[in-house]
C-alpha positions in Angstrom: 3.9 -10.3 -25.8 5.8 -10.1 -28.7 9.0 -8.3 -29.4 7.1 -5.9 -31.9 4.5 -5.1 -28.9 7.3 -4.6 -26.5 9.0 -2.1 -28.9 5.9 -0.1 -28.7 6.0 -0.3 -24.9 9.6 0.7 -24.9 9.0 3.7 -27.1 6.4 5.0 -24.9 8.6 4.5 -21.7 11.4 6.4 -23.6 9.0 9.0 -24.7 7.9 10.0 -21.2 11.1 9.0 -19.3 14.0 9.5 -21.6 16.7 8.2 -19.7 15.0 4.9 -19.3 16.0 1.9 -21.8 19.0 3.5 -23.0 20.5 0.6 -25.2 19.6 -2.8 -26.6 20.9 -4.6 -23.5 18.4 -2.9 -21.2 15.6 -3.3 -23.6 16.4 -7.0 -23.8 16.4 -7.3 -20.1 13.1 -5.7 -19.6 11.6 -7.8 -22.6 12.7 -11.0 -20.9 11.1 -9.9 -17.6 7.7 -8.9 -19.2 7.4 -11.1 -22.3 5.1 -13.6 -20.3 2.4 -10.9 -19.8 -0.2 -9.7 -22.2 0.5 -6.8 -24.3 -2.7 -4.9 -23.3 -2.1 -5.5 -19.8 1.5 -4.0 -19.7 0.2 -1.2 -21.7 -2.6 -0.4 -19.4 -0.4 -0.8 -16.5 2.2 1.5 -18.1 -0.3 4.4 -18.9 -1.8 4.1 -15.3 1.8 4.5 -14.0 2.5 7.5 -16.3 -0.5 9.3 -15.3 -0.1 8.8 -11.4 3.7 8.8 -10.9 6.4 11.3 -11.8 9.0 8.5 -11.5 9.8 5.9 -14.2 8.1 2.5 -13.8 10.2 -0.5 -12.8 9.7 -4.0 -14.1 8.1 -4.8 -10.7 5.4 -2.1 -11.0 4.4 -3.3 -14.2 4.2 -6.8 -13.1 2.5 -6.0 -9.9 -0.8 -5.0 -11.7 -0.9 -8.5 -13.2 -0.5 -10.5 -10.1 -3.5 -12.4 -9.5 -5.9 -10.7 -6.8 -5.7 -12.7 -3.6 -8.7 -13.6 -1.5 -9.2 -11.8 1.8 -8.2 -13.4 5.2 -11.9 -13.1 6.3 -12.9 -15.1 3.1 -10.1 -17.7 3.5 -11.1 -18.3 7.1 -14.8 -18.6 6.1 -13.5 -21.4 3.8 -11.5 -23.1 6.5 -14.1 -22.9 9.0 -16.7 -24.3 7.0 -14.1 -27.1 6.1 -13.6 -27.6 9.8 -17.2 -27.9 10.5 -17.4 -30.9 8.0 -13.8 -32.1 8.9 -14.8 -34.8 11.4 -15.8 -37.3 8.7 -14.9 -35.8 5.3 -11.7 -34.0 5.9 -10.0 -35.2 2.6 -13.2 -34.2 0.4 -13.4 -30.7 2.4 -9.6 -30.2 1.8 -9.7 -30.8 -1.8 -12.7 -28.1 -2.2 -10.3 -25.3 -0.9 -8.4 -23.2 -3.2 -4.7 -23.9 -3.3 -3.5 -21.1 -1.0 -6.2 -22.1 1.6 -5.0 -25.7 1.4 -1.4 -24.5 1.9 -2.5 -22.6 4.9 -4.4 -25.4 6.6 -1.5 -27.8 5.6 -3.4 -31.2 5.4 -6.7 -32.7 5.6 -5.4 -34.2 9.0 -5.4 -30.7 10.4 -9.1 -30.2 9.5 -10.0 -33.4 11.4 -7.9 -32.4 14.2 -9.4 -28.9 14.3 -12.7 -30.3 14.0 -12.3 -32.2 17.3 -10.9 -29.1 18.9 -13.0 -27.6 22.0 -14.8 -24.6 20.8 -12.9 -22.4 23.4 -9.7 -23.2 21.4 -11.0 -22.3 17.9 -9.7 -18.7 18.4 -6.4 -20.1 18.7 -6.8 -22.3 15.5 -8.0 -19.2 13.8 -4.9 -17.3 14.6 -2.6 -19.9 13.6 -4.6 -20.4 10.3 -4.5 -16.6 9.6 -0.7 -16.5 10.3 0.1 -19.3 8.0 -2.4 -17.8 5.3 -0.7 -14.4 5.4 2.7 -16.1 4.9 1.2 -18.2 1.8 -0.1 -14.9 0.5 3.4 -13.3 0.6 4.8 -16.0 -1.1 2.3 -16.2 -3.8 2.4 -12.4 -4.2 6.4 -12.7 -4.5 6.0 -15.8 -6.9 3.6 -14.1 -9.2 6.0 -11.2 -9.8 8.8 -13.3 -10.9 8.8 -14.0 -14.7 8.6 -17.7 -15.8 12.0 -17.6 -17.6 13.5 -16.5 -14.2 11.8 -19.2 -12.4 12.9 -22.0 -14.9 16.3 -20.6 -14.5 16.3 -20.9 -10.8 14.6 -24.5 -11.0 17.5 -25.5 -13.6 20.2 -24.2 -11.0 18.5 -25.8 -8.1 18.2 -29.2 -9.9 22.1 -28.8 -10.9 23.0 -28.2 -7.3 21.1 -31.1 -6.2 23.0 -33.3 -8.7 26.3 -32.3 -7.5 25.8 -33.4 -4.0 
């Protein structure tokens, strides 16, 4: 979104919520946190918020609508289960077919191979561990999607400098 497009968003916010974005500093912060999103998406999210909430939106409210929609736990386990069925001999290939978030929940191709060799009585235990890992990955992905790229870059730079100091 451009600065000109954001100025339209800011005017809309101030017209409905007069105490919001009181000065250039506040507008600059909001712009830096939303500038990576498409104008239409932010405008649509803002309109929906204005129609459904008597409270002003936060940056997180407007970013949340843009977060990628996650696959369900059942869908993720169905993918994992299919990979497990073929995991005895083709664990690496099956692992590569999985979406990144499911790969992260599985951990590694060797886990598919190990799960494929697991007794059928233990598959419920494997499922429970998988779902726990998947939920954690979903929470992390949702949180990461809400953080603006500029902030992520700043965190990475600071982390890199901290590593260099040690």
